[in-house]
MARLORO-562453 format. One record per residue (C-alpha): residue number from 0; residue in three letters; chain; x, y, z. Coordinates in steps of 0.02 Angstrom, whole numbers, padded with zeros to 5 digits. Layout:
residues N
NODE   num   residu   chaine        u        v        w
NODE   NUM      ALA        A        X        Y        Z
...
This chain:
residues 294
NODE   num   residu   chaine        u        v        w
NODE     0      UNK        A    00513   -00103    00147
NODE     1      UNK        A    00358   -00077    00050
NODE     2      UNK        A    00222    00041    00108
NODE     3      UNK        A    00056    00053    00023
NODE     4      UNK        A   -00114    00139    00026
NODE     5      UNK        A   -00280    00081   -00054
NODE     6      UNK        A   -00465    00132   -00043
NODE     7      UNK        A   -00530   -00048   -00060
NODE     8      UNK        A   -00711   -00005   -00072
NODE     9      UNK        A   -00780   -00137    00041
NODE    10      UNK        A   -00656   -00250    00113
NODE    11      UNK        A   -00781   -00398    00129
NODE    12      UNK        A   -00819   -00391   -00047
NODE    13      UNK        A   -00632   -00388   -00103
NODE    14      UNK        A   -00529   -00467    00038
NODE    15      UNK        A   -00462   -00617   -00073
NODE    16      UNK        A   -00403   -00491   -00206
NODE    17      UNK        A   -00321   -00372   -00076
NODE    18      UNK        A   -00229   -00517    00013
NODE    19      UNK        A   -00168   -00589   -00162
NODE    20      UNK        A   -00099   -00426   -00200
NODE    21      UNK        A   -00001   -00396   -00034
NODE    22      UNK        A    00071   -00569   -00045
NODE    23      UNK        A    00118   -00548   -00239
NODE    24      UNK        A    00184   -00375   -00217
NODE    25      UNK        A    00275   -00404   -00060
NODE    26      UNK        A    00198   -00269    00036
NODE    27      UNK        A    00247   -00236    00219
NODE    28      UNK        A    00114   -00111    00269
NODE    29      UNK        A   -00050   -00078    00190
NODE    30      UNK        A   -00167    00070    00240
NODE    31      UNK        A   -00344    00036    00185
NODE    32      UNK        A   -00484    00154    00180
NODE    33      UNK        A   -00672    00137    00149
NODE    34      UNK        A   -00676   -00046    00226
NODE    35      UNK        A   -00863   -00019    00253
NODE    36      UNK        A   -00876   -00129    00405
NODE    37      UNK        A   -00850   -00151    00601
NODE    38      UNK        A   -00704   -00233    00659
NODE    39      UNK        A   -00806   -00398    00702
NODE    40      UNK        A   -00858   -00401    00517
NODE    41      UNK        A   -00686   -00380    00443
NODE    42      UNK        A   -00619   -00538    00361
NODE    43      UNK        A   -00476   -00552    00483
NODE    44      UNK        A   -00433   -00736    00451
NODE    45      UNK        A   -00379   -00719    00268
NODE    46      UNK        A   -00249   -00586    00315
NODE    47      UNK        A   -00183   -00679    00473
NODE    48      UNK        A   -00149   -00832    00362
NODE    49      UNK        A   -00050   -00724    00243
NODE    50      UNK        A    00055   -00658    00393
NODE    51      UNK        A   -00029   -00488    00425
NODE    52      UNK        A   -00077   -00409    00592
NODE    53      UNK        A   -00225   -00291    00586
NODE    54      UNK        A   -00285   -00132    00662
NODE    55      UNK        A   -00467   -00089    00611
NODE    56      UNK        A   -00576    00063    00647
NODE    57      UNK        A   -00750    00045    00572
NODE    58      UNK        A   -00919    00085    00630
NODE    59      UNK        A   -01051    00035    00502
NODE    60      UNK        A   -01064   -00007    00308
NODE    61      UNK        A   -00994    00170    00268
NODE    62      UNK        A   -00816    00233    00293
NODE    63      UNK        A   -00694    00146    00400
NODE    64      UNK        A   -00506    00132    00387
NODE    65      UNK        A   -00377   -00009    00427
NODE    66      UNK        A   -00199   -00063    00428
NODE    67      UNK        A   -00123   -00226    00377
NODE    68      UNK        A    00062   -00256    00436
NODE    69      UNK        A    00180   -00392    00434
NODE    70      UNK        A    00273   -00298    00582
NODE    71      UNK        A    00208   -00248    00755
NODE    72      UNK        A    00098   -00101    00769
NODE    73      UNK        A    00097    00016    00914
NODE    74      UNK        A    00026    00177    00980
NODE    75      UNK        A   -00135    00155    00892
NODE    76      UNK        A   -00240    00307    00884
NODE    77      UNK        A   -00426    00310    00806
NODE    78      UNK        A   -00449    00481    00752
NODE    79      UNK        A   -00339    00635    00791
NODE    80      UNK        A   -00356    00784    00910
NODE    81      UNK        A   -00494    00907    00858
NODE    82      UNK        A   -00567    00803    00715
NODE    83      UNK        A   -00746    00864    00683
NODE    84      UNK        A   -00899    00755    00672
NODE    85      UNK        A   -01035    00752    00559
NODE    86      UNK        A   -01212    00682    00535
NODE    87      UNK        A   -01308    00575    00652
NODE    88      UNK        A   -01259    00440    00781
NODE    89      UNK        A   -01245    00263    00721
NODE    90      UNK        A   -01381    00158    00810
NODE    91      UNK        A   -01288    00043    00932
NODE    92      UNK        A   -01120    00126    00905
NODE    93      UNK        A   -01139    00279    01011
NODE    94      UNK        A   -01015    00235    01147
NODE    95      UNK        A   -00886    00182    01021
NODE    96      UNK        A   -00916    00332    00896
NODE    97      UNK        A   -00892    00478    01021
NODE    98      UNK        A   -00915    00661    00971
NODE    99      UNK        A   -00807    00795    00895
NODE   100      UNK        A   -00772    00966    00963
NODE   101      UNK        A   -00919    01019    00852
NODE   102      UNK        A   -01028    00905    00962
NODE   103      UNK        A   -01077    00794    00806
NODE   104      UNK        A   -01031    00607    00796
NODE   105      UNK        A   -00865    00553    00742
NODE   106      UNK        A   -00841    00448    00579
NODE   107      UNK        A   -00712    00313    00557
NODE   108      UNK        A   -00594    00417    00442
NODE   109      UNK        A   -00429    00412    00523
NODE   110      UNK        A   -00317    00274    00599
NODE   111      UNK        A   -00138    00311    00652
NODE   112      UNK        A    00001    00162    00703
NODE   113      UNK        A    00187    00168    00738
NODE   114      UNK        A    00282    00026    00648
NODE   115      UNK        A    00464    00023    00698
NODE   116      UNK        A    00509    00211    00674
NODE   117      UNK        A    00376    00246    00567
NODE   118      UNK        A    00217    00351    00616
NODE   119      UNK        A    00086    00304    00476
NODE   120      UNK        A   -00090    00371    00461
NODE   121      UNK        A   -00232    00293    00354
NODE   122      UNK        A   -00343    00439    00307
NODE   123      UNK        A   -00515    00445    00214
NODE   124      UNK        A   -00545    00629    00188
NODE   125      UNK        A   -00737    00672    00179
NODE   126      UNK        A   -00793    00686   -00006
NODE   127      UNK        A   -00881    00855    00011
NODE   128      UNK        A   -01021    00807   -00097
NODE   129      UNK        A   -01054    00984   -00165
NODE   130      UNK        A   -00980    01158   -00140
NODE   131      UNK        A   -01150    01220   -00060
NODE   132      UNK        A   -01171    01055    00041
NODE   133      UNK        A   -01132    01056    00238
NODE   134      UNK        A   -01015    00899    00197
NODE   135      UNK        A   -00903    01027    00104
NODE   136      UNK        A   -00874    01132    00254
NODE   137      UNK        A   -00853    00973    00359
NODE   138      UNK        A   -00724    00919    00241
NODE   139      UNK        A   -00627    01085    00258
NODE   140      UNK        A   -00633    01088    00441
NODE   141      UNK        A   -00572    00901    00445
NODE   142      UNK        A   -00422    00944    00331
NODE   143      UNK        A   -00390    01101    00444
NODE   144      UNK        A   -00385    00993    00602
NODE   145      UNK        A   -00273    00863    00519
NODE   146      UNK        A   -00157    01010    00454
NODE   147      UNK        A   -00152    01083    00638
NODE   148      UNK        A   -00103    00910    00706
NODE   149      UNK        A    00024    00876    00570
NODE   150      UNK        A    00108    01050    00615
NODE   151      UNK        A    00109    00995    00795
NODE   152      UNK        A    00171    00817    00778
NODE   153      UNK        A    00324    00882    00674
NODE   154      UNK        A    00345    01030    00779
NODE   155      UNK        A    00374    00910    00932
NODE   156      UNK        A    00488    00796    00828
NODE   157      UNK        A    00556    00868    00667
NODE   158      UNK        A    00648    00705    00635
NODE   159      UNK        A    00481    00595    00641
NODE   160      UNK        A    00460    00484    00488
NODE   161      UNK        A    00284    00523    00465
NODE   162      UNK        A    00167    00471    00318
NODE   163      UNK        A   -00010    00536    00283
NODE   164      UNK        A   -00087    00400    00170
NODE   165      UNK        A   -00258    00377    00091
NODE   166      UNK        A   -00394    00447   -00016
NODE   167      UNK        A   -00391    00629    00004
NODE   168      UNK        A   -00541    00662   -00112
NODE   169      UNK        A   -00435    00810   -00194
NODE   170      UNK        A   -00361    00815   -00367
NODE   171      UNK        A   -00227    00950   -00318
NODE   172      UNK        A   -00169    00994   -00491
NODE   173      UNK        A   -00256    01020   -00658
NODE   174      UNK        A   -00175    00861   -00728
NODE   175      UNK        A   -00237    00759   -00581
NODE   176      UNK        A   -00418    00781   -00648
NODE   177      UNK        A   -00476    00688   -00814
NODE   178      UNK        A   -00660    00657   -00770
NODE   179      UNK        A   -00756    00766   -00880
NODE   180      UNK        A   -00898    00777   -00752
NODE   181      UNK        A   -00795    00881   -00633
NODE   182      UNK        A   -00778    01076   -00676
NODE   183      UNK        A   -00660    01178   -00585
NODE   184      UNK        A   -00744    01313   -00489
NODE   185      UNK        A   -00909    01215   -00488
NODE   186      UNK        A   -00863    01046   -00425
NODE   187      UNK        A   -00777    00970   -00264
NODE   188      UNK        A   -00608    00892   -00284
NODE   189      UNK        A   -00554    01032   -00382
NODE   190      UNK        A   -00614    01188   -00301
NODE   191      UNK        A   -00481    01326   -00245
NODE   192      UNK        A   -00528    01301   -00066
NODE   193      UNK        A   -00482    01106   -00069
NODE   194      UNK        A   -00324    01141   -00172
NODE   195      UNK        A   -00268    01277   -00068
NODE   196      UNK        A   -00297    01159    00092
NODE   197      UNK        A   -00203    01013    00010
NODE   198      UNK        A   -00058    01141   -00041
NODE   199      UNK        A   -00043    01191    00137
NODE   200      UNK        A    00017    01022    00185
NODE   201      UNK        A    00169    01049    00079
NODE   202      UNK        A    00251    01160    00218
NODE   203      UNK        A    00268    01002    00314
NODE   204      UNK        A    00263    00854    00195
NODE   205      UNK        A    00307    00798    00012
NODE   206      UNK        A    00208    00700   -00103
NODE   207      UNK        A    00331    00553   -00116
NODE   208      UNK        A    00251    00466   -00269
NODE   209      UNK        A    00240    00612   -00396
NODE   210      UNK        A    00424    00636   -00418
NODE   211      UNK        A    00438    00448   -00467
NODE   212      UNK        A    00262    00438   -00554
NODE   213      UNK        A    00231    00602   -00626
NODE   214      UNK        A    00078    00551   -00719
NODE   215      UNK        A   -00065    00440   -00694
NODE   216      UNK        A   -00228    00423   -00605
NODE   217      UNK        A   -00282    00331   -00450
NODE   218      UNK        A   -00471    00325   -00461
NODE   219      UNK        A   -00592    00293   -00611
NODE   220      UNK        A   -00783    00291   -00578
NODE   221      UNK        A   -00881    00138   -00628
NODE   222      UNK        A   -01000    00229   -00731
NODE   223      UNK        A   -00982    00276   -00911
NODE   224      UNK        A   -00828    00166   -00955
NODE   225      UNK        A   -00721    00297   -00864
NODE   226      UNK        A   -00573    00172   -00841
NODE   227      UNK        A   -00591    00114   -01026
NODE   228      UNK        A   -00579    00301   -01082
NODE   229      UNK        A   -00446    00344   -00946
NODE   230      UNK        A   -00562    00478   -00874
NODE   231      UNK        A   -00499    00460   -00700
NODE   232      UNK        A   -00424    00571   -00564
NODE   233      UNK        A   -00274    00575   -00449
NODE   234      UNK        A   -00343    00584   -00276
NODE   235      UNK        A   -00236    00452   -00168
NODE   236      UNK        A   -00085    00508   -00097
NODE   237      UNK        A    00065    00465    00011
NODE   238      UNK        A    00132    00628    00103
NODE   239      UNK        A    00291    00608    00190
NODE   240      UNK        A    00383    00714    00319
NODE   241      UNK        A    00562    00752    00275
NODE   242      UNK        A    00626    00597    00370
NODE   243      UNK        A    00505    00492    00286
NODE   244      UNK        A    00534    00562    00113
NODE   245      UNK        A    00725    00544    00131
NODE   246      UNK        A    00706    00362    00148
NODE   247      UNK        A    00603    00332   -00004
NODE   248      UNK        A    00688    00235   -00151
NODE   249      UNK        A    00544    00208   -00264
NODE   250      UNK        A    00353    00221   -00296
NODE   251      UNK        A    00212    00157   -00406
NODE   252      UNK        A    00027    00173   -00449
NODE   253      UNK        A   -00032    00002   -00471
NODE   254      UNK        A   -00150    00036   -00621
NODE   255      UNK        A   -00166   -00148   -00664
NODE   256      UNK        A   -00277   -00177   -00500
NODE   257      UNK        A   -00421   -00072   -00584
NODE   258      UNK        A   -00442   -00220   -00708
NODE   259      UNK        A   -00507   -00393   -00691
NODE   260      UNK        A   -00663   -00450   -00594
NODE   261      UNK        A   -00731   -00353   -00454
NODE   262      UNK        A   -00601   -00218   -00437
NODE   263      UNK        A   -00612   -00072   -00319
NODE   264      UNK        A   -00628    00100   -00412
NODE   265      UNK        A   -00466    00147   -00330
NODE   266      UNK        A   -00296    00073   -00357
NODE   267      UNK        A   -00147    00047   -00230
NODE   268      UNK        A   -00014    00183   -00225
NODE   269      UNK        A    00159    00116   -00165
NODE   270      UNK        A    00320    00181   -00093
NODE   271      UNK        A    00480    00085   -00066
NODE   272      UNK        A    00584    00130    00085
NODE   273      UNK        A    00764    00093    00129
NODE   274      UNK        A    00758    00057    00328
NODE   275      UNK        A    00939    00087    00335
NODE   276      UNK        A    00905    00280    00300
NODE   277      UNK        A    00798    00275    00460
NODE   278      UNK        A    00850    00254    00642
NODE   279      UNK        A    00859    00073    00687
NODE   280      UNK        A    00678    00045    00744
NODE   281      UNK        A    00632   -00083    00608
NODE   282      UNK        A    00688   -00258    00583
NODE   283      UNK        A    00651   -00388    00446
NODE   284      UNK        A    00622   -00525    00587
NODE   285      UNK        A    00498   -00406    00687
NODE   286      UNK        A    00356   -00521    00614
NODE   287      UNK        A    00376   -00696    00535
NODE   288      UNK        A    00251   -00720    00389
NODE   289      UNK        A    00180   -00886    00379
NODE   290      UNK        A    00252   -00963    00212
NODE   291      UNK        A    00084   -01026    00164
NODE   292      UNK        A    00101   -00961   -00010
NODE   293      UNK        A    00257   -01044   -00049
């Protein structure tokens, strides 16, 4: 079983490329971030023709998360308990958007689904913008709420195969930052507070990709030839609980997807699971994909 995460940076722009990759790489479940659209704007038909079901959480042309899965998705959660809000309400979306415990409008940054035994989250962590920006405090509060929920979820069910997947907007180690415009102690993504917060998740989860792929970036800015110079950063992760990590048999960072026409500035991150190492909640015939790609 192949599970992946990908910040697609506008699914309406990149749907053909994403669907082609899903089919070519035999991906079972893809967590997407930064879809930049509402559910009614999502290119659903292209995914369904390829045999994928969708769960979508998007409010406007910013943010947004989604799942594409060959298998049934249940227990869908749009956001997690205590998730703070930020900014102003989106016109026409107030009823759908809701507010966080801080009284501010919620953004579409977290989507949880259950696939078989797996509890999966697609996460688009706030960027932070600058260390003195209110968005930075929002980022830390958002992560603190996620950590509190993670501790609770695994406290209630220590054997839960849980994966926190997505764009974390943090380069947790020195070797994860290769963009010269980011400076430790002065920039987001590499600040002590962010790295400490990321490290706090290791009490409950493991990075299931790094042991297999110890080097490599997942994001390169479009500007200044960053990709050609390999001045990127590793900010996209799959963090798995003990039960999830124990079923992982392989992983990859799909660097080639940063090449070609119209790529996202992020690339997919993939992990392979052996379902027999999980409880019997996943079957290959849960969802029959149409064989339209021959």
